[in-house]
Steps between C-alpha positions, in 0.01 A plus 500: 500500500738617773309827538172306521643276771625793710169680458309192616731460800420854605129425466525178701728630775213547744380144433855375557519670839159358592614145421833546676335652807259206518774238507722709729215510752548123541775370725688228315838429654666181381374292792140617455351265239149630568606858436677405179191309390293816557739703281485229236120504504491879466729494196306213342166674559639810333624305198179299465302823512697614194422180313836326534529125550615418853632173637549479875725237651598400849789271576625350824790711622446757226166651599260681269620598152326593178550547127311777322494443125457705186499349150576161654380298199788627286775253416760776473768570761351617833603786725444501875492768770579326830491648848475400865219600732675435831678773692742534787359573845404848620798531729449749781161653428586801717745601226216538250335840459188324365371146527711254296169399339374851430568516125498876546579709191701817560667718235446236234650219708322214673627388839465164669683173558550327166412804289858503367593133530308391319124552500560815299665292228219245500236770471702657217511163320123466531457852362746424218288216361193717542670770289583241233136397494359855503729609216428177309872439456540197269726286719630190324524256790341447840559758770485384862506665841616253766457554873725306737584473869808420709752742355600722789681239704660316212273197470370573149255210530228693315727562201618140507139376500428729206784354296399144583133550415539770236464698295867539416555811289782574260561828681398644835482854633551523876370842612712515814606848616815603310464880506373473142824344374451200272715197574495251209702243698536416867719304734375154581529331835485175688419386849662202664552352843844390620521272801821438692539217746778406734599268778518664842664389817809524718806305399638286784673231301577657163145488366444698178223756493365724224414866553197588287583872523832440327313333216265797474795741492663300220172511311488880522856515363404269214203721413727806488735317264201401288389863482839602358497211251144572392560870448801428280332233287130590474352581160284808551178527293533768235198686642669541839689828477589540867826416676432140589621328814376190676423567864515207735 
């Protein structure tokens, strides 16, 4: 089966580049909901053309997302490929040798904003389920490809909307660029807002004031102490084989 898969990949490589070029031709930075919607539509059109079930969704604050399904009527454990369609900005376009939206293929590599992170991964996920279908691989449970938005600047609203509205798989494959190294576990994260208030003024008669900056400095010291405590006491998942250290 492995040889059949590799052989099919070689056969479909041109089709993969065509799909990737098409979605790389579309500007879709994180703030551009219309551009992301256009990428989403292109991926959905491709999947529907192959006969896969497609469910498009659009949520306030999360933009356009979709779930492409294979074998979705199975009651066995599902697997999901999940990837984001949004990209960072072009930066200084004078630094580009070609247009950031060119999708130009040179020496077996495709160039363009998002080709690496992570439209290439999304196109690969779409091709993966196509290979499963073409080879008639008897998958036990549902296989999904999920498209999301709002990853590049840490919002993750598309992924959050996907978990709220489903489907929620037993395992997910995130085809982010890793230089072809598989990471079975990953650091988590959290985002919070700390607000420091004080009482300002000039003391003429012994009034007591509070410097908010001193409170913020104490908070930074507390976080550093927490980092040391956490690193000494954390239980690391058995799949995580890297030197682990909380960074805060």
